[in-house]
N, C-alpha and C positions, 0 to 999 in steps of 0.2 A: 427522348428530348434531353438536351443538355441542361445541367443545373446551372442557374445563374442566381447568385445570392441576392436577396432583396436589398434595396438601397440601405436600409437601416442596419443591415448586418455586414456591410462591407467594412472590413477591418484594416486600419492603416498599416499595421505591422505586416499583414499578408500582402497588401498592395506593394509595400516597399520591398518585401522579400522577393516578390514576383518580378519586380522591375530591377532587381540587382543582377540581372543577366544581360549581357550585351546583345544577344539575339532578340530577346524580348523587347529591349529598348529600340532596336532597329525595326521590329514589327510595329511598335507604337509610332515610330517616326514615319514609316510608310503610310500608316493609316491617317496620321495627322496631315500629311501632305495632300491627301485626297479630300480634305475638308468635309468630313462627315459622310463621304460616299463609301458605302461598304465595299470591301474587296473580297474576292474569292480566295479560298485557301491557296489555290495554285499561284496567286500573285506573289506569294512569299517564298517560292522555291529557290530564289537566288540567295536566300539567307541560310537555308538548312535543308536536309533531306526531308521527305514527306513524313517519315516516322518521327523525326526530331521536331518538325513543325507541329504535329499532332500533340506531342508532349508540351511544347512551349505554349501553344494556344490553349491547351487544357489548363495549364497553371494560371494563365492570365484570366481565363474565364472563371475559374474557381475563386480567384481573388476579387473578382468583380470589376476588372479593368475593361474587358471587352464583352461583347455579345456575339454569339455565334448562332446564326439562323439558317436552318436547312431550307433550300429552295430547289425542289426537284432533286437532281443528283449532285448539286453543288451546295457548299456551305459558304455563307457570306459573313464576314467579320467586320464589326464596327466598334468604335470606342464608346463606352458608356459615359459620354461627356456630362450629361445632365445629372446622372446619378452621382458621379464623382464630385462634380462641382457643388452639389447640394450637401454632400457628406463632408467634404474637405475643401471649403472655398479657397480658391487660388492655387491649390496644390497641383492640379492637372496642368495649369498653364506653365508652371515652373518645370515640371517633368517633360512636357512636350518640347520645350526649348532644347533640353539635353537630348531627347529622343530624336529630334530632327537632325542633330549633328551625328548621331549614331547610325542613321539610316543610309543605305547606299543611294547613289543618284537614281532618279527616276528615269528609265529609258525613254527616249523620244518615241512618240507614236507615229 
C-alpha cells in the first residue's frame, strides 16, 4: 500500500517543491477539471511516459497532494482537497487556478 502522510504532517515546503514541476502542475490541472472524480494513471499518459508518471505521482503522493488508491489492476488518483484545505486554507484554490492553465485540453469524449 502506498504511503500517504496524515493531514497534520503535510508540509507546505514539500507541497510547494512538488508543485514546482510543470508536469505535476498539469497532472493537478487534469484532476481539478474532473471535479473530484478520480482518474486512472493511464489518463495522464499524454503528459509523460509511464515511468515518468510513476515518479511524478509518487512525489505528489509523498507530499500529500494526491491520494493513489489501487482498485483491481488499476490505480486511481485524486486530489486530497479536504486535507489540503484544512491544513492550508485557500492555498489549493490558488494553485488550482495556475494548474488549470498548465494542463492540456481535455479530449472530447
